C-alpha positions in Angstrom: 66.5 107.5 -68.9 68.0 104.4 -70.4 69.8 103.8 -73.6 67.6 100.7 -74.1 64.5 101.6 -73.6 55.6 107.3 -69.6 54.4 108.6 -72.6 52.2 106.9 -75.1 53.0 108.9 -78.2 56.6 109.3 -79.5 58.3 110.8 -82.4 61.2 108.8 -83.7 64.0 111.0 -84.9 67.0 109.7 -86.8 69.7 112.2 -87.4 72.0 110.8 -90.1 75.1 112.2 -91.9 73.1 113.7 -94.7 69.5 114.0 -93.5 67.2 114.0 -90.6 64.1 111.7 -90.7 61.2 111.6 -88.3 58.2 109.4 -87.8 55.2 109.6 -85.4 53.2 106.4 -84.9 50.2 105.6 -82.7 49.5 102.1 -81.6 45.9 101.1 -81.3 44.4 97.6 -81.0 48.0 96.2 -81.3 48.7 97.9 -84.7 50.9 100.8 -85.5 49.2 103.7 -87.4 51.2 106.4 -89.2 50.4 109.8 -87.8 53.1 111.8 -89.5 56.5 111.6 -91.1 59.1 113.7 -92.9 62.7 114.2 -93.9 65.1 117.1 -94.6 68.5 117.2 -96.1 71.4 118.5 -93.9 74.5 120.5 -94.9 77.7 118.4 -94.8 79.1 117.7 -91.3 76.5 119.6 -89.4 75.0 116.6 -87.7 78.4 115.5 -86.2 79.5 119.0 -85.2 79.7 120.1 -81.6 79.7 123.8 -82.6 76.9 125.7 -81.0 76.2 127.4 -84.3 75.9 124.1 -86.1 73.7 122.7 -83.3 71.4 125.7 -83.5 71.2 125.3 -87.3 70.4 121.6 -86.9 67.8 122.3 -84.2 66.1 124.8 -86.5 65.9 122.1 -89.3 64.3 119.7 -86.8 61.9 122.4 -85.6 60.8 123.4 -89.1 60.4 119.7 -90.1 58.3 119.0 -87.1 56.0 121.8 -88.0 55.8 121.0 -91.8 55.2 117.3 -91.1 52.4 118.2 -88.6 53.9 116.2 -85.7 51.6 116.4 -82.7 54.0 115.5 -79.8 57.2 116.8 -78.3 58.2 113.4 -76.9 61.4 112.2 -78.7 63.0 108.8 -79.0 66.4 109.6 -80.5 69.1 107.4 -81.9 72.8 107.0 -81.1 74.8 105.9 -84.1 77.3 103.1 -83.9 80.2 105.6 -84.1 79.0 107.2 -80.9 78.7 104.1 -78.7 80.7 101.1 -77.5 79.1 97.7 -77.4 80.4 94.5 -75.9 78.8 91.1 -75.0 80.2 89.4 -71.8 79.4 86.0 -70.4 78.5 85.7 -66.7 78.0 82.7 -64.5 74.5 82.0 -63.2 73.3 84.8 -61.0 70.2 86.8 -60.1 69.2 89.9 -62.1 70.2 92.1 -59.2 73.6 90.5 -59.1 74.0 91.0 -62.8 73.4 94.7 -62.4 76.2 94.9 -59.8 78.6 93.0 -62.1 77.9 95.2 -65.1 79.9 98.2 -63.8 83.1 96.1 -63.3 82.6 94.3 -66.7 82.1 97.6 -68.4 85.3 99.1 -66.9 87.2 96.0 -68.1 85.8 95.8 -71.6 84.9 99.4 -72.7 87.4 102.1 -73.2 85.5 104.8 -71.3 85.8 105.8 -67.6 82.6 105.1 -65.7 82.2 108.7 -64.8 82.4 109.7 -68.5 79.8 107.2 -69.7 76.2 106.3 -69.5 75.7 102.5 -69.4 72.8 100.2 -70.1 72.6 96.4 -70.5 70.3 93.5 -71.4 70.6 89.7 -71.2 70.8 88.5 -74.8 70.8 84.7 -74.2 71.0 82.1 -71.5 72.7 78.7 -71.8 69.9 76.2 -70.9 72.3 73.7 -69.5 74.9 75.8 -67.5 72.6 78.8 -66.9 75.5 81.0 -68.0 74.2 84.3 -69.4 75.4 86.5 -72.2 74.9 90.2 -71.5 75.2 93.0 -74.0 76.6 96.2 -72.4 76.2 99.5 -74.3 78.1 102.6 -73.2 77.6 106.0 -74.6 79.9 108.9 -73.8 78.0 111.4 -71.6 79.2 114.2 -73.8 77.3 112.6 -76.7 74.1 111.9 -74.7 74.2 115.4 -73.2 74.7 116.9 -76.6 71.7 115.0 -78.0 69.5 116.2 -75.1 70.7 119.8 -75.5 70.1 119.7 -79.3 66.4 118.7 -78.8 65.9 121.2 -76.1 67.0 123.8 -78.7 64.3 122.4 -80.9 61.7 122.6 -78.1 61.5 118.8 -77.9 61.8 116.4 -74.9 64.1 113.3 -75.2 62.2 110.5 -73.4 64.5 107.6 -74.6 67.9 107.2 -76.3 68.4 104.0 -78.3 71.0 102.6 -80.6 70.5 102.4 -84.3 70.8 98.6 -84.3 68.0 98.1 -81.7 65.7 100.5 -83.6 66.3 98.8 -87.0 65.8 95.3 -85.5 62.4 96.5 -84.1 61.2 97.9 -87.4 62.4 95.1 -89.7 62.4 91.8 -88.0 59.4 89.8 -87.0 59.2 87.3 -84.2 59.2 84.4 -86.7 62.8 85.2 -87.8 65.0 83.0 -85.5 68.4 84.4 -86.5 69.2 87.1 -89.1 71.7 89.8 -89.7 70.6 93.4 -90.6 73.1 95.2 -92.8 72.4 98.9 -92.6 74.4 100.8 -95.2 74.3 104.5 -94.6 76.4 107.4 -95.8 79.4 107.0 -93.6 79.1 103.6 -91.8 77.7 100.2 -92.3 76.1 98.7 -89.2 75.9 94.9 -88.8 73.3 93.7 -86.3 72.7 90.1 -85.5 69.2 89.4 -84.1 68.2 86.1 -82.6 64.6 85.5 -81.6 63.9 89.2 -81.6 66.9 90.1 -79.4 69.9 92.1 -80.6 72.9 89.8 -79.8 75.8 91.3 -81.8 76.6 94.7 -83.2 79.5 95.8 -85.3 80.2 99.1 -87.1 82.2 99.2 -90.3 83.6 102.6 -91.3 82.9 102.1 -95.0 79.6 103.0 -96.8 78.1 105.3 -99.3 80.5 108.3 -99.1 83.5 106.0 -99.5 81.9 104.4 -102.6 81.1 107.8 -104.1 84.6 109.1 -103.5 86.3 106.1 -105.1 84.1 106.4 -108.2 84.9 110.1 -108.5 88.6 109.5 -108.1 88.9 106.6 -110.5 86.6 107.7 -113.2 87.5 111.4 -113.1 84.1 112.7 -112.0 83.0 115.2 -109.4 81.2 113.9 -106.4 77.7 114.8 -107.7 78.3 112.9 -110.9 79.8 110.0 -109.0 76.8 109.8 -106.8 74.5 109.7 -109.8 76.6 106.9 -111.4 76.5 104.9 -108.1 72.7 105.2 -107.9 72.0 104.5 -111.5 74.5 101.8 -112.4 75.4 100.3 -109.0 77.0 96.9 -109.3 75.6 96.2 -112.8 78.5 94.6 -114.8 76.8 95.2 -118.1 76.6 99.0 -117.7 79.6 101.2 -118.7 81.5 98.0 -119.2 81.4 97.3 -115.5 83.7 100.2 -114.6 81.6 101.4 -111.7 81.4 97.9 -110.3 85.1 97.3 -110.6 85.9 100.7 -109.0 83.7 100.0 -105.9 84.6 96.3 -105.5 87.6 96.7 -103.1 85.4 98.7 -100.6 82.5 96.3 -101.1 84.9 93.4 -100.5 85.9 94.9 -97.2 82.3 95.2 -96.1 81.5 91.6 -97.1 84.6 90.4 -95.3 83.4 92.1 -92.1 80.0 90.5 -92.5 81.6 87.1 -92.9 83.8 87.7 -89.9 80.8 88.6 -87.7 78.8 85.6 -88.9 81.8 83.3 -88.1 82.4 85.0 -84.7 78.7 84.5 -83.7 78.8 80.8 -84.8 82.0 80.2 -82.8 80.6 81.9 -79.7 77.0 80.5 -79.7 76.9 77.6 -82.2 74.2 79.4 -84.2 74.6 80.2 -87.9 73.2 83.3 -89.7 71.6 82.2 -92.9 69.8 85.4 -93.9 70.7 89.0 -94.4 68.3 91.9 -94.4 69.6 95.0 -96.3 68.5 98.5 -95.3 69.8 102.1 -95.4 70.1 104.6 -98.2 73.1 103.0 -99.8 71.3 99.6 -99.9 69.3 100.9 -102.8 72.3 100.5 -105.2 71.3 98.3 -108.1 72.5 94.7 -107.8 73.9 95.1 -104.2 71.7 92.2 -102.9 72.8 89.9 -105.6 76.5 90.8 -105.0 76.3 90.0 -101.3 74.4 86.8 -101.9 77.0 85.6 -104.4 79.9 86.6 -102.2 78.6 85.0 -99.0 76.2 82.3 -100.1 73.5 83.7 -97.8 69.9 84.5 -98.5 69.5 88.3 -98.9 66.3 90.4 -98.8 65.5 94.1 -98.5 63.9 95.3 -95.4 60.8 97.5 -95.4 60.0 99.2 -92.1 56.5 100.2 -93.3 55.1 96.7 -93.6 53.8 96.7 -90.1 52.5 100.2 -90.2 49.0 101.2 -91.4 49.0 104.3 -93.6 46.6 106.2 -95.8 46.7 105.0 -99.5 47.7 108.5 -100.7 51.1 108.3 -99.0 51.9 104.6 -99.5 53.8 105.0 -102.7 56.0 107.8 -101.2 56.7 105.6 -98.2 57.8 102.7 -100.2 60.1 104.7 -102.5 62.3 105.7 -99.5 61.6 102.7 -97.2 65.2 101.7 -96.5 66.1 105.2 -95.3 63.4 105.2 -92.7 64.2 102.0 -90.9 65.8 103.7 -87.9 63.1 106.4 -87.5 60.3 103.9 -87.7 62.0 101.6 -85.2 62.4 104.5 -82.8 58.8 105.5 -83.1 57.8 101.9 -82.3 59.5 102.2 -78.9 57.0 101.3 -76.1 57.1 102.2 -72.5 
């Protein structure tokens, strides 16, 4: 089982900090058709806990959701969040694919802070210099304790893990078409913001920023004297609107948002310096991306085109669920991308 990565029907399962989301697709005649989908809220911290009791509780949530959503397969493609994995891109001289495979172990040991016996590695060539034939290879390493825990969790839920994938790869698959030459996906969740640069359909750069929705809610609560529930409501209702509440919510969140935009800018510059290619477009996704005026703020801060990703645009679904799908589209980008995984 690879991290990148048979069966023909999969259920994509995205276990986030606050919710679990699942999607089952079926591909026929080159098109993805929605079979089933669902989501369920999770108690705080349960999804990150290694406690057997918490794992059993999470497994029961998944099991119940599979039943209520009428999922018809036990084959799971699960995600590994950015906080669980290490990613690096190394440059190698011209060599055969078999030689690259041999070089990866050494490169991983030199560039990733995990002992080889404690990690599961995977890799893919992300680009080749047409002149020198030098190749850039992305190496992904996941701690075995994390991959083993994920497999055990789904066994508790009577499911079979067929593939493990990174959030970045899943999101890129669900949101980016082959006609997009170079874009960055900014996936703002509850605890992290994942930056993924995709060039010609290939994930070429991944960075995780440890600031996202929770941090924004906390700072609103602290600065405006609200409890977390009220602060979350203010964030979702007013967002970055400067003409609401005299711009207090915006000003409160701005330092954290500035940190995120600075990290975006740093990644864009790094990529341009490394490969001579400039990101000109950002695609926003994730639950926190639904904050009012966030897209306009990023556009003004960075001078880049910004759009909102919708993972359902390449999925055929019955008309009676279309409105529900679009209401929560950003939150399902990972799950849809996982379900699109092919053999």
